[in-house]
C-alpha positions, 0 to 999 in steps of 0.5 A: 500500500505504501509503495502505491502511495509513493508511486502516485506521489512520484507521478504527481511530482513528475507532472508538477515539475514538467509544467503546464504542457504535461497535461496536453501530452497526457490527454494525447496519451489517453486518446492514443491508448484508447485508440490502440485498445479499440483497434487491437480488439477489432483487428486482432481479436474480432477480425482475422485474414481468412476470408479468402479461404472461407470464400471457397464454400460458395464456389460449387453453388455459383458454378451450378447456378444455385444463387439462391443457395449462395445467398442463404449461405452468405446470410448464415455468416455472422451479421456484419461479416465483410464476406457476407456483405460482399457475396450478397451484393455480388449475387443480387447484382448477378440475379438482376442480370446487370452484367459484369460491370454492375457486379463489379461496381456493387462489390467494389462499393461494399469493399471500399466501405469495409476497408474504411471500417478496418482503417478507421482511426489508425491514422490518428496514432501517427498524428498523436505521436507527432503531436506528443513529441511536438508538445514535449518540445514546446514544453522544453522551449517554454521551460528554457525561456522561463528559466533564462527570463528568471535568471536575468532578473535574479541575484547571483545567489538564486540564479543557479536554483532558477536555472536548475528548475527551468532545465528540470521542467524542460527535460520533464516535458521532453521525456513525457512527450517521448514516453507518450509518442513512442508507443503510439508510433510503434502501434501505428506501424503494427496496426497498419501492417494488420490493416494491410493484411486484412484489406488484402485478404478482403480484396482477394476474397472479393475478387474470387467471388467476382470471378466466379459470378462474372464467368458463370452467371451468364450460363445460369439461365442456359443451365436452367433452360437446359435442366427444364428441357431435360425434365420435360423430355 
């Protein structure tokens, strides 16, 4: 218990020594940690780059022209699944016989929307990392200006103490700015790499579905006609 109190007191003392600019850096740190936590859950826990393999389950039915079954299979996936949305948009366009261009346009529209969800808020980490560094630098400059302004009007006995206090404030602001910025920039790179993998997986899964629909949907009416003719015979 005493160690916790001592640790808390050390943090309070650290903030007091660093001056006003410690608080904007703290706000930037809280925001960056919230973004990191939310994006880690979304990109590493809730989403995995496996859509390309999952898309294989639709291949047989698309080739057979069973688009109603494909639609049912897609809707059996988890609500909000990118693959579900991609397959639904492509199959519905194919059922409307709008042509390959319409299928591609509908699927591209969904793909862009899903990719924007994956990329959301990740770019802010790079910005917050830069802001934290700049705020620390600003705190350093303000601290040095304040210390030199103070010693210019002080007597010989107090100059050393004032200069020491000003330098201490400047260094604390710099240190905290770096403490805040380094994790934000590192996690930006980690999350951006994950975003690229997930987006690539979604693109390949969407392309696989489009190729199947684009090269087989025109034969669907012919297959149905052929099947109807053979049944009549």
